[in-house]
N, C-alpha and C positions, 0 to 999 in steps of 0.2 A: 505493500500500500504506500504511495508515494505521500508526503508528511509525515511518517511515522518513521522512527528509532528506535535500536534493540539497544540496551545498554547492559551491563554485568553491573549488580550491588553484592558489595563480600561485607562481611562481619565474621570476628573471630576470637572466642576465647580460647584460653589455653587449653581447654580438650575439646571446643567444638569449632567447627568453620561453616560457615552457611554461606554459598552463592546463589543468587537469584536473578536471572534475566527479566528484564520487563520492558516492554514497550510502551512508549512516550512519542508525544507529539512534537515534531521538529520543534527546536527553541526551546525545549523544557530545560529544567534546570537542575543540578544536582539535589538539592531539596525535593523535586517532585520525583526524582529517581527514588532518593530514601525512602519518599511516602507511600510511593508505588510497591515497594521492595515488599511493605510489610513487616520490616524486621523488628519495629518499636513492638509490634505483637507477638514477637516471636521470642524476644529478650526484655520482658515488661521490667525486670530488676536494673538494665542500663539504662543511663540516661542519654540517648542516642541523640536526642534534641541538643545538648549540648556539647557532642564529641566533637573534634575537629573530622572534615572529612577533605577527602583527596580524588584526584583521576590519575589514573597510572601512578600512583607512587608520589606524588606532587600535591601537598595540599593546597587547597584552594578554598575560594569561598563558596555557602550554600547556593548563592545567585548566580555560579559560573552555570554558562549554558554548554550544553553537552553535545557531543556529536555520536553518529552512530558508531557500534563498537568500543565504546568509552568503558573502563572500569571505573565505579565508584569503589570509592574503599571508604570505610567510616571507621576511625582510629579510636583505640580504647585512651584511657590516659595511662602514664607509666605510674607503676607503684613506687618505683623508685629511680629517682635520675641516675643515670649511668655514673657519672662521675661520685657520687655520694655512694651506688653500691663498689666501686674499685676503693673508694677509700676506707669502706668498712672491713672488705676484706684483706685489705693489707693492713690495718690494725689486728684484725684476726689472726694474721701470719699465715692465710691462706693465697693461692695462686688461683690462674684459672686452669690451669691444667698440671701437673708436674710430670717430669719424663719420665720413661720408662726407666726400672732398675737395671743396672748393667748396660747403660749407655748412655752416652754422651754427644753432645752437640755435632762434633769433629765425626765421628762417625758414623751418623745418622743414615747418610746417603748412601752410605759404601755395601752396608746389608742387605741393600733391595737392587744394588745394580746401579743406581743411579749416581753414586759419586763421582765426581771428577778424579782425574790420574793426578799425581803429585809430583 
């Protein structure tokens, strides 16, 4: 149908992700797509009206006009800022990942055949 576009609307929780394809009139906005997706009804405990939204990973205003094939993403607020999380791990003496026992950075590539010659 001329004058209609299809877009995807996505929202994710840690253990659940939902992607909905909606048909809208050409010239529709991010807010229109979110409303048409029914995400607020699927996730009543989430404040989606206040959530930041984006299109293909780029935050946009709710009045941003959509094009056919766009993916509208509804972002959850951060539980903790990344810098604060790193600071807390450092204070606790934790790192992101510990090296495997018996190996160090110098020989990590040689065991798999990826190391260069010396």
